[in-house]
C-alpha positions as CSV (number, residue, x, y, z in Angstrom):
1,X,-11.0,-16.9,0.1
2,X,-13.9,-15.3,-1.7
3,X,-13.2,-12.3,-3.9
4,X,-15.6,-9.5,-3.1
5,X,-17.5,-8.4,-6.2
6,X,-17.2,-10.2,-9.5
7,X,-14.1,-11.9,-10.7
8,X,-12.0,-9.2,-12.5
9,X,-13.4,-6.4,-10.3
10,X,-10.7,-3.9,-9.4
11,X,-12.3,-2.8,-6.1
12,X,-12.8,-6.5,-5.1
13,X,-9.2,-7.3,-5.8
14,X,-8.0,-4.3,-3.9
15,X,-10.1,-5.3,-0.9
16,X,-8.7,-8.8,-1.1
17,X,-5.1,-7.5,-1.0
18,X,-6.0,-5.1,1.8
19,X,-7.5,-8.0,3.8
20,X,-4.5,-10.3,3.1
21,X,-2.0,-7.7,4.2
22,X,-3.9,-6.0,7.0
23,X,-1.5,-5.3,9.9
24,X,1.6,-5.5,7.7
25,X,3.5,-2.3,8.2
26,X,5.7,-2.6,5.2
27,X,2.9,-3.4,2.6
28,X,0.9,-0.6,1.1
29,X,-2.1,-1.4,-1.2
30,X,-2.7,1.6,-3.5
31,X,-6.3,2.1,-4.6
32,X,-7.0,3.1,-8.2
33,X,-3.4,3.5,-9.3
34,X,-0.3,1.5,-10.1
35,X,2.7,2.1,-7.8
36,X,5.8,3.8,-9.1
37,X,9.4,4.1,-7.7
38,X,8.4,7.4,-6.0
39,X,6.1,5.4,-3.7
40,X,8.8,3.1,-2.4
41,X,12.2,4.8,-2.9
42,X,14.3,4.8,0.3
43,X,11.7,2.7,2.1
44,X,11.5,-0.9,3.2
45,X,8.0,-1.1,1.6
46,X,6.3,-3.0,-1.1
47,X,3.5,-1.0,-2.9
48,X,0.8,-3.1,-4.6
49,X,-1.6,-1.6,-7.2
50,X,-4.4,-3.1,-9.3
51,X,-6.0,-1.7,-12.4
52,X,-8.5,-3.1,-14.8
53,X,-7.3,-3.9,-18.4
54,X,-9.4,-2.1,-21.0
55,X,-10.5,-3.2,-24.4
56,X,-10.6,-7.0,-23.7
57,X,-13.6,-9.3,-23.9
58,X,-13.1,-11.0,-20.5
59,X,-12.4,-9.0,-17.4
60,X,-8.7,-8.8,-16.7
61,X,-6.7,-7.1,-14.0
62,X,-3.1,-5.9,-14.0
63,X,-1.4,-6.3,-10.6
64,X,2.0,-4.5,-10.0
65,X,4.2,-4.7,-7.0
66,X,7.0,-2.2,-6.6
67,X,10.0,-2.3,-4.2
68,X,13.2,-0.3,-3.8
69,X,15.6,-3.3,-4.3
70,X,18.4,-1.6,-2.4
71,X,16.2,-1.1,0.7
72,X,13.5,-3.8,0.6
73,X,16.0,-6.1,-1.1
74,X,18.6,-8.0,0.8
75,X,19.7,-5.3,3.3
76,X,16.3,-4.2,4.5
77,X,15.0,-7.8,4.5
78,X,18.0,-8.8,6.6
79,X,17.2,-6.1,9.2
80,X,13.5,-7.0,9.2
81,X,14.3,-10.8,9.7
82,X,16.9,-10.1,12.4
83,X,14.2,-8.0,14.3
84,X,11.8,-10.9,14.1
85,X,14.4,-13.4,15.2
86,X,15.4,-11.3,18.2
87,X,11.8,-10.6,19.2
88,X,12.1,-6.9,18.4
89,X,9.4,-4.8,16.6
90,X,9.6,-5.9,13.0
91,X,10.1,-2.4,11.7
92,X,12.7,-1.3,14.2
93,X,15.4,0.7,12.3
94,X,13.4,0.7,9.1
95,X,11.4,3.3,7.2
96,X,8.3,1.6,5.9
């Protein structure tokens, strides 16, 4: 897969994640900020954020993914997997 823009480009990395997770109801790519617990608490969601690292010679990015491990962890994942196995909508009974 080709990364839009130059390697280490924040907007290009965000576009790459958005493309990879397009159509995934429980994945949110946050543009320009890193996720925090407030973005995921009580939700079966993973929030992904990318920011450029400053004051380094070579371009670097920091990528952070945040989940509420009580919801997106074992319990929420079990419900999501059960839905898929039973042919139900993946997010049935879940707050993404």
